[in-house]
C-alpha positions as CSV (number, residue, x, y, z in Angstrom):
1,M,0.0,0.0,0.0
2,R,2.8,2.4,0.9
3,R,4.4,1.7,-2.5
4,H,1.3,2.9,-4.3
5,V,1.2,6.1,-2.3
6,T,4.8,6.8,-3.0
7,T,4.3,6.2,-6.7
8,A,1.2,8.5,-6.8
9,L,3.2,11.2,-5.0
10,V,6.1,11.0,-7.4
11,L,3.7,11.1,-10.4
12,A,1.8,14.1,-8.9
13,V,5.1,16.0,-8.4
14,L,6.3,15.2,-11.9
15,L,2.9,16.3,-13.4
16,A,3.0,19.5,-11.4
17,L,6.5,20.2,-12.7
18,L,5.4,19.5,-16.3
19,V,2.4,21.9,-15.9
20,G,4.7,24.5,-14.4
21,V,7.1,24.2,-17.3
22,F,4.3,24.6,-19.9
23,W,2.9,27.6,-18.0
24,S,6.2,29.3,-17.8
25,M,6.8,28.6,-21.5
26,Y,3.5,30.1,-22.4
27,R,4.1,33.2,-20.3
28,V,7.5,33.8,-21.9
29,W,6.0,33.3,-25.4
30,V,3.2,35.8,-24.7
31,H,5.5,38.3,-22.9
32,F,7.9,38.7,-25.8
33,D,5.0,38.7,-28.3
34,T,6.8,36.2,-30.5
35,Q,5.5,35.7,-34.1
36,M,6.7,32.7,-36.2
37,S,6.3,32.5,-39.9
38,V,4.9,29.6,-41.8
39,H,8.4,28.5,-42.6
40,G,9.3,28.5,-38.9
41,W,6.3,26.3,-38.1
42,I,7.2,23.9,-40.9
43,A,10.8,23.7,-39.6
44,L,9.6,23.1,-36.1
45,V,7.2,20.3,-37.1
46,L,9.8,18.6,-39.3
47,G,12.4,18.8,-36.5
48,V,10.0,17.2,-34.0
49,V,8.9,14.5,-36.5
50,F,12.4,13.5,-37.5
51,S,13.6,13.5,-33.9
52,L,10.8,11.2,-33.0
53,I,11.6,8.9,-36.0
54,V,15.3,8.7,-35.0
55,G,14.6,8.2,-31.3
56,I,11.9,5.5,-31.9
57,G,14.1,3.8,-34.6
58,L,17.1,3.6,-32.3
59,M,15.1,2.3,-29.3
60,T,13.5,-0.3,-31.6
61,L,16.9,-1.4,-32.8
62,M,18.1,-1.6,-29.2
63,F,15.2,-3.9,-28.1
64,V,15.5,-6.1,-31.2
65,S,19.2,-6.5,-30.7
66,S,18.7,-7.4,-27.0
67,R,16.0,-9.9,-27.7
68,R,17.8,-11.7,-30.5
69,G,20.9,-12.1,-28.4
70,Y,23.2,-9.8,-30.3
71,D,24.2,-8.0,-27.0
72,E,25.6,-11.2,-25.4
73,P,29.3,-11.5,-24.9
74,P,31.1,-13.7,-27.5
75,T,31.6,-17.3,-26.8
76,F,34.5,-19.2,-28.3
77,R,34.2,-22.8,-29.4
78,R,37.2,-25.0,-29.3
79,E,37.7,-27.0,-32.5
80,E,39.0,-30.5,-32.0
């Protein structure tokens, strides 16, 4: 039971931090009255999409490599 309370508390703190970051980000954006062109939005979206593709691809390769045994140390067979 105590473990669930601790997990819930950690999640609540992390969620509060995330909300605080987004609130601060919004306030700074509004304060400086930032305007971004269409080209800026396209670059932002492409950057996020390609970063996700690379990250997901590398994590997939890591899991596949681990499950197929490619990460195991080498074993040497003695030929007779």
